[in-house]
N, C-alpha and C positions, 0 to 999 in steps of 0.2 A: 343471437343464436338460440334455437329451441323452438317452442310452439308459438304460433301467431294467433291463437284463439282469443276471442274477446274475453272470456272468463279464464283467467290464468293468473299465475304468480310471477311477478317480475323480480329478478334478483340482480342487483348491481354489485358486482364484485370488483374491488379495487386493491391492487397490491400496494401496501403502505411501506413495507420495509423488507428487504431480503437480507438474511443473516447467513452468509456463506459458511462461516465457521461452524454454526450450529446446524447447517444444512436444512434450513426451514425458511419460510416466508410468512409474513403476517398479512392476512387477507381481511379487509373490511367488507362486511356483507350488509347490504341494506335491502330489505324485503318489502315489496309493495303488492298487495293483492288487487287485481283488476276485475272490473265487471261485477258480477253477482257475488264474487268471493270476498269483496272488500266493502267497507263502509267508510263514510266521511273521506271520500276521494282517496281511498287506499291507505289511510292512516291506521286502520285496525282491521283484522280479519273477522268474518262473520262466524267462524268456528275455530276450534283448536287446530292450529297450523303447525306442521312439523316438516322440517327439511332434512332429508338424509343426504349424506355426502359420500364421496369416494373414500377409499381407505387411506389415501394420502392426507386427507383433511382430518385434523384431530378434533373429533366431537361433532355431533349433529346439532341442529338448531330447532328450537320449539318456541311457539308463541301461543298465548292464551287468547281465547275468543274475546272480542270487543275491547282488548287492551291495546293501547297505543304501541306501535311498532318502533323500535329503536335499532340503530346500527350496532352490529356486533363484530368483534374481531376474532378470527379463528386462525390457527396455525396450520400450515400446509407443509408436509415433508417433501424435500427435494431429493432426487436420486441422481446418480451419475456425477462425474466431475469431481474435482478436488480443489480446495482453496490453495493448495500448494502449487497449482498451475497459474496463479495470479500473475499477470492480468489477462491470461488467456483461458481462464477456467469457464466452464459451461455446465449447466444443470438442466434437469428435466423434472417435470411433475405433471399432475393432472388434477383438474377441478371438475366436479360434477354435482348437480343438485336434482333430487327427486322430491316432489312435494305431495303431502297428504293433508287433507282437511277433513276432520272428523272421521278419520280412518279410510277415506276414499282418495284415490290418486287423482291429482289435478295437473293440468299442463303447466310447464315452467318455461320461461324465457330468461336468458341471462345476458347482461351487458358487462363487458370486461374492460378494465383500464389499468394503467400502471402509473404509480406516483413515485417510484424509486428511480432517481436520476442516475444511479450507479449501474443499473442493469437495463438492458433492452430485452423485451419479452416478445417472442413469436408465438402465435396462437394457431392451433389446428383444431377446428370444430369436429365433434363427433356427431354424425347425423342420427337424430332420434326425434320422433314426433311428440313425445310426452315429457321428455327430460332434457336438461341442458348440461352438456359436458364438453370439455375441451382439453387438449393436451398443450402443455407449456414447454417452451425451450428458452432458457434464460442465459444470456451472455453479457459480458461487461459492455457498457455503453461505449459509443464511439469516442466521446469526449474523454472518458476515463482511460481508454486504451491509448489515445494520443498522448495524454498527460504522462501515463506510466512509461511509454516508450521514450518520451522526451526526458524523463527523469534518468533513465538508463544512459541516454546519450550524454547528458550533463555529467553524470558520475564518471564516465570514461573520459570526458574532456578534462575534468578536474584532475583525474589521475595522470593523464598525459601531460598536463601543464606542470605538475609537480615533478614528473619524471624528467622533463626537459630542463627544469630549473636545477635538478640534482646533477644532471650531466654537465651543465655549465659550471656549477660550483666545484665539482670534483675534478673536472678536467683542467680548470684554471688554477687550482690550488689556492682558492680564496680564503681558506681558513674558516673560522667560526663566524659566519655572517648571521647575526642574531635576527635582523628583520626577516630574512629568508626563512630561518628556522621557525620563527613565530608564525609566518604565513602558512608554512607546511603543516605545523601542528594544529593550527586553527582549521585548516581544511580537513584534516583527519577527523576532528570531532564535529565539525559542522556537517560533514557528510552523513553522520548518524542521525542528526536532527532532521536533515533534509529527507532522508529515507523514511522517517516516521511521519512525514506529511503525506505519504501516499494515500490516496482516497480509498476508503474501505478497510483501513487498518489491517493489512495483510500480515500474517505471522512470519517470523524469521524462518528462512529456509525455502521461501517460494521462488518462482522463476525469476522475479525481479532481483533477488539476492544473488542467485547463481549466475545470472547473466551479467550483472554489473556491480552491485553494492559490495559483496564480499571481496571480489577481485580488486575493485578500486581501493578499498580500505587496506588490503594487503600491499598493493603497490605503493601507496602513500606512506604506510608505516615503514616499509623497507627503505624507501627514499630518505625518510627522516633519519633513520639509523645510519645509512651510508653517509649522509652529509655530516652528521655528528662525528663519526669515526674518522672520516677524511679530514674534517676541520681540526679535530684535536691533534692528529698526527702532524698536520701542517703547522699548527700553532706551536707545537713542541719543537719542531725543527727551527722555526724562526727564533724561539727563545734561546735555543742552543747556539744559533749563529750570533745573536747579539751578545751572549756571554763570552764566546770565544773572541769576538771582535773587541770587547772591552778589555780583556786581558792583554791582547796584543798592543793596544794603544797605551796601556799603563807601563810597559817596559821601556827604559831609556835606551837610546841609540848606543851602539858599540858594546864592548865588553867591560863591565864596571871594574872587575878585579884587575884586568890588565892595565887599564887606564890609570888606576890608583897607584899601581906599582911603578909605572913609568914616571908619574909625577913625583913619587917619593925619591926615585933614583936621581932625577934631575935636581931635586932640592939638596940632596946630600953632596952632589958635585958643586 
């Protein structure tokens, strides 16, 4: 996009990394002067070259005459959206370049690409004969979106599994079933580690948490408490039953005092 003149400055802009928390992206810029504006196949400009950028780009670029050109990284500010909407957050930005060589404006052509696999970028060119500018719309990539939704489904599935196990244990009066309690407690803590594997390292309090993680953790924690309380109550009743049964078995048949009196009377006769 931009000018197609033979004497121009080519700008290859590549998105290296998108930092949604800082609301900025890192753009790697490689500049190549073409035609009479460059020397040695565009590896160096014939004059002092400067590139002005849009206000969203932090800092302009400048290159000295006859010095070898190297790629430079610049930061671009993003607007709109919030990382709290993860994984459905979306952002906007704009990128533009205006070139001058020895104080004179020269045509610019820009090639744009994206290397961040966590985001998909849609480009809207701005028509201009001498400059290259475009608008960007950044959304989470399809693979990340599918993985995040799958994580939410798995979280709810684990919570439902623990809930069903809790219903079985409490309705049957199984007491303290330690393997089941170990599984429930392990699921409670494993869910936190599983949540932290979400790509992009979203902060606590995002949509992922409110739709699945926080609710699943709450359900599992309440299930563990319910199983423990019900199990302890059942175990105490069983202990009381065994104690009462032991006392009943220890007593002799009949009335000891009456039997002894009768035997004594018979002996005296």
